[in-house]
C-alpha positions as CSV (number, residue, x, y, z in Angstrom):
1,M,28.2,-2.1,-6.0
2,E,28.5,1.7,-5.1
3,I,24.8,1.1,-7.0
4,I,22.9,-1.3,-4.7
5,Q,24.6,0.8,-1.2
6,H,21.1,3.6,-3.0
7,I,18.5,1.4,-3.8
8,N,16.6,2.3,-1.0
9,G,12.5,3.2,-0.2
10,E,13.2,6.5,-0.3
11,N,15.3,6.9,-3.8
12,T,12.9,4.5,-5.7
13,A,9.9,6.3,-3.7
14,L,11.5,9.4,-5.7
15,I,12.1,8.1,-9.1
16,L,8.3,6.9,-9.2
17,F,7.6,10.3,-8.1
18,F,8.9,11.9,-10.9
19,I,7.8,8.7,-13.6
20,G,4.4,10.2,-11.8
21,V,4.7,13.8,-13.5
22,Y,6.2,13.0,-16.1
23,G,3.2,11.1,-17.0
24,L,0.4,13.7,-16.2
25,I,3.4,16.3,-18.0
26,A,3.9,14.4,-21.1
27,R,0.7,12.6,-21.9
28,R,-2.4,14.0,-23.2
29,N,-4.8,10.7,-22.8
30,V,-6.9,11.3,-19.0
31,I,-6.8,7.7,-18.4
32,K,-2.2,8.2,-18.4
33,S,-3.3,11.1,-16.0
34,I,-5.1,9.6,-13.9
35,M,-2.3,6.9,-13.7
36,S,-0.5,8.8,-13.3
37,L,-1.7,10.0,-9.9
38,G,-2.2,6.6,-8.6
39,I,2.0,6.5,-9.5
40,M,3.0,9.7,-8.1
41,Q,0.7,8.7,-4.5
42,A,1.7,5.6,-3.9
43,A,5.3,7.1,-4.4
44,A,4.3,9.1,-1.6
45,V,3.2,6.2,0.4
46,L,6.7,4.4,0.2
47,F,8.6,7.3,0.7
48,F,7.6,7.8,4.2
49,I,6.7,4.3,5.1
50,S,10.0,3.8,4.4
51,I,11.7,7.2,5.7
52,N,12.8,5.3,9.2
53,A,13.4,2.0,8.0
54,T,15.3,-0.4,9.8
55,K,15.8,-4.1,9.9
56,S,16.0,-4.4,13.7
57,V,12.9,-2.5,14.2
58,Q,9.7,-4.7,14.7
59,A,6.3,-4.4,13.7
60,P,4.2,-3.1,17.1
61,I,1.9,-5.6,17.8
62,G,1.2,-7.8,20.6
63,K,0.5,-6.7,24.6
64,V,4.4,-6.3,25.1
65,L,6.1,-3.6,23.2
66,H,10.1,-4.4,22.1
67,E,12.7,-1.2,22.9
68,N,13.0,-0.4,19.0
69,S,9.4,-1.2,17.9
70,A,8.1,1.0,14.8
71,D,5.9,4.1,15.1
72,P,2.6,3.0,13.8
73,V,1.1,6.8,13.7
74,P,2.5,7.3,10.1
75,Q,1.5,3.7,8.9
76,A,-2.4,4.5,9.8
77,L,-1.7,7.8,8.1
78,M,-0.7,5.5,5.0
79,I,-3.4,3.5,5.5
80,T,-5.9,6.2,5.0
81,A,-3.6,7.9,2.0
82,V,-4.4,5.0,0.4
83,V,-8.1,5.2,0.9
84,I,-8.7,8.4,0.4
85,G,-6.0,8.0,-2.6
86,V,-8.0,4.9,-4.0
87,S,-11.6,7.4,-3.4
88,I,-9.7,10.1,-5.6
89,T,-9.0,7.7,-8.4
90,A,-12.7,6.3,-8.4
91,L,-13.7,9.9,-8.5
92,C,-12.0,10.5,-10.9
93,L,-12.7,7.6,-12.9
94,T,-16.2,8.1,-12.7
95,M,-15.7,12.1,-14.5
96,F,-14.3,10.7,-16.8
97,I,-16.5,8.4,-17.9
98,T,-19.0,10.9,-17.3
99,Q,-16.7,13.5,-20.0
100,Y,-16.0,10.4,-22.4
101,H,-19.9,10.3,-22.9
102,V,-20.3,13.7,-23.3
103,Y,-17.6,15.3,-25.3
104,G,-16.0,11.8,-26.9
105,S,-13.0,11.8,-26.7
106,T,-9.9,10.5,-23.9
107,N,-7.3,13.4,-25.1
108,W,-7.5,16.6,-23.0
109,N,-6.7,18.9,-26.7
110,R,-10.2,17.4,-28.0
111,V,-12.8,17.4,-25.3
112,R,-10.6,20.9,-24.7
113,R,-12.1,22.2,-28.5
114,N,-15.4,20.2,-28.3
115,R,-16.6,21.9,-25.6
116,K,-16.1,25.3,-26.9
117,E,-18.2,24.1,-30.2
118,W,-20.3,22.7,-27.6
119,R,-20.9,25.8,-25.4
120,F,-20.9,28.1,-28.1
121,K,-23.9,25.3,-29.6
122,W,-25.7,25.7,-26.3
123,S,-24.6,29.7,-25.5
124,Y,-28.0,30.6,-27.1
125,S,-30.1,28.3,-24.7
126,P,-31.9,29.5,-21.8
127,L,-30.2,26.7,-19.9
128,Y,-26.9,28.5,-20.6
129,F,-26.4,30.7,-17.3
130,F,-27.0,26.7,-15.0
131,L,-25.1,24.9,-17.6
132,F,-21.5,26.9,-16.9
């Protein structure tokens, strides 16, 4: 029964964050890396939302504020963080699609190797200095 007392938002967020860190370190697939970044972002939002969460706190909705109403500033900041996280994920996926079309792989190591070959192939071109 003591384990149930330690299951809360903060601990869950920490576990999720380190799962995301593991996904970034251990996996060489670009899609899995992007998913790991999303997991880390969700963990950060969960951590900040659940820092001062108690059962007695009420939402600050309506004209009359209660004595123990929740602070709306962290909630507004986390909504902004979610929007920024979605934008970053969309940008990463767009860059991945371009990278896949150019190099033909989802593996970081293969892309790095193909990039070196591609750079060597184009090194004698007059456009080389504009490409790199």
